[in-house]
N, C-alpha and C positions, 0 to 999 in steps of 0.2 A: 402152630397153635391148633388145637382141636377140642373135641369134647362137647358136652351139652352147653357149656358156657359161651361158646363161640357165637351162636345165634343170638343169645341175649346181648352180648357185647356189641355186635353189629347193629342190632335194633336200637341199642342205647345211643350209638353214634348218630344214626339217622334221626332219632328224636331230637338230639341236641342241635343238629344242623337245621332241622325244620323250625325249632323254636328261635334260632338265630336269624331266620329269614333268608337264608342263602340257598334254599333248595330250588329257587327259580330265578330267572332273569328279571331285572328291574326295568320297567319302561314298557310302553306300548309297542314299540318297534324293536324287533330283535337286533342285537348288536353284532356286527361282523368283526370278530376279534382279530382276524387276519388282515383286515383292510388297512391301507396306508393312512395314517393320521392326516387330517386336512391340512395342518400346518406344513407338512412335508409333501403334500400332493400338488404337483405342478398344475394339473388340470383344475384342482380346487382353487389354487391361488389366482389363476387367470379367469376365474368365473365360470369355467366349464362345469356344468352340473354333473355330479355322479348319479348313477341310477339309484333312485329311492331317496335322494337327499336334495335339499334346496340349494340354489347357487349361493356361493360365498361372496360377500361384499369385498371390493378391492381394499386392501389394508391402507390405513392412513399413512401418508408419506411424512417421515420425520425430517424436519429441516434442521440441520446442524448450525450451531453458532458460527459466526463468520471466522472466529479464531480457530475453529476446528475444521473448517472446510479446506479442501486441497487448494493450495496456492500455486499460482503459476511461477515457474522458475524465474528468479530475477535476472535481469540482464547483467552480463558480466561487467564489472566496473572498468571504466577506461583507465589505462595506465596514466599515472600522474606525471606530467611533464616537469623537467627540472625548472627550478625557480630562475627567474631572470633578475640578476643583481644590478641595481643602479650603479652607474659608473661615476657619478658625482658624489662628493663627500656629504653635502647637505641632503641630497636626495636619498642617499644610502641611510643616513641617520633617521630620516622620516620614514623610510620603508621598514627599518627595524622596529619602529614604534607602531606603525599602522598596517603594514603589508600583511595580506592574508596568506601569502605563500612563503613567508619567512620560515626556513627549516627549523623544526622544533616547536613551533607555536601550536601544533596539534596536541602537545602534552598538557598544556596548562594555559589558562587565560591571563595569568598574572605575569606580565613581562617585566623584566628588570633590565633597564636600558644602560648603555655605556655612559660614561661621564668623562669630559675632558675634550681636548682638541687634537687635531692631526699634527704629526711631526713633533710630538712631545718627546722630551728627553728620555722618558721611560714609559713603555706600555706594559700594564699589568693585565695578563690574559689568563682566564680560567675557563674550564669547559662549559660550565653552566652554573646558575645560581644555587646556593644552598637554601635549605628550608627557611632559615632565619632571614636570608636575603629577600626571598619572595614575600615574607611577612612584612618586612620593613620597606621594601621597594627600592633598596640600594644594594650594590655588591659589597661584600665584606662588612656585614653589619655586626652590631653588638660586640661581644668580647673578641671575636675573630678579627673584627675591624681594628680594634684597639691594638691587638698584637701586630697586625700588618703595619699600622702607623708607626709603631716602635721599630719595626724592621727597616722601614724606609728612612727613619731618622738616623739609623745606624750607618746608612750610606749617604747621608747628607741631603735627603730629599723629603718631600711631603706628598701627600696624596694630591694636592693641588697642582703639583708639577707633572703629574702623570696622566696618561690616558688609561682609564680603567674600564675593562670590558670583559664580557663572557662570550664565548663562541656562540652558544645558544642562549636566547633571551628568556627561556623558560627551562624548568627542570624536568628531565624525563622521570617516569616512575621508577623508584628505586635507584636513581642515579645511573641508569644504564640505558643505552639505545641499541637498536638492532643494526644490522649491516647496511640496510637501505638508507636509514636515517644518517648513519655515520658517513656514507658516501656524499650525501648532500652537505653535511657539516664540513667535510674536508674541502669541498669546493668553496664554501663560505669562508673558511679559515684563510685561504690564500688570497681571496678577494679582499677580505677585511684588512689583512696586513698590507696589501698593495695600496689601499686607500689611506690607511692610517700613517704609513711611512714613519714608524717610530725610530729613534736613534738607537735605542736598546730595548730588549724585550725580556720581561720576567714571566716565565711560565709557572703557573701556580696550580699544583695538583697533578697527580699521576695521569689522569685521563688526557689532559691537554698536552702533557709531555709526550705521550705515545703518539698523539695525532700530529704534533708539530715537528718533533725530533725523531720519532720512530724508535725510541728506546724507553726502557723502564725507568722510573724515577730514581731508584737506588743507583743505577748506572750513571746517572747524571750528576752525582754528588761531586762537588769541587771541580766541575768541568765547565769550561766556557764553550758554549754550543754556537755553531754558525748556522743560522737559518737562512737558506737560499730564498731570495725574494727578487724577482724580476732581473735575474742575472747578477744581482749583488748579494751581499751577506749582511745579516743583522746579528749583532752579538746578543746572545741570550744565555740566561742561566735558569735553572729549574729548582723549585723548592716545593715542599709539601704545603698543602692548604693550611692556613692558620688555624682552622677548626681542628685539623688533625694534630697540629703541634700542641694545641691546648689539651687534647685528649691523650697524646703520647709525647710528653716533654722530652723524652730521650732522643727524639728526632730533631730537636732544635739545633744540635751540633752540626748535623748534616746540612741543615738549611743555611747556617752561618758559613759553612765551608764554601757553599756556592755563592751566597749573597756577597761575600767580601771580595769576590772577583771583580765586582763593579768598582771597587775602590782602587784598583791598580792604576797607577799613573796619575792619581789625584794629588 
């Protein structure tokens, strides 16, 4: 760029900046543009005065809410010791009702207790209560219970003749338990059978069949199972839970194939 207009253009720029008020520094004390800002100046934060500036006050300490403060690492929980099962029948029944260390009671506060007496002609055993059972407070409630009663009548028995129990007195979330809980329930299973001393055993539902007989429910169809108990054997058969039979009537034939084995020799 050159010519006679250059000087006029430069003069115009200077006039504009002058009118805008940016032709000089603002303030009585000249600013040091290369100085470190006070917020980042360690000396300024600790109260050390910089040359030509007043000492900075100590910043106010912000106190965090208790929920946001660093918490001490909690002590490692102690390993839970195995429950001690009462060896007396009445004490065992009371423990199932009131004991704080009954396996499975951590799942729910609503316990569904066994009904009947020891040495019954037939023990009905399922893994845990159904949702309807917990609501009604008895095992095999509502329509499932009616179907079970009909199944018992077919082999010449009633519920009053039987000892009716679930392995766990509460229901696990989703009807499933982890390996640690399953190990405690396994101990409880054999102790419960040892005290109950049933003449025969009806396993109801796939979960209890796997725990007591070590096989899947379909493999137990029409088979008389021998459950070892204190050196002896208890005759047992396995059927699907009545609630399952109501939902899947096609499985009723398999349940009858197993149930009618109790009629042999009658």
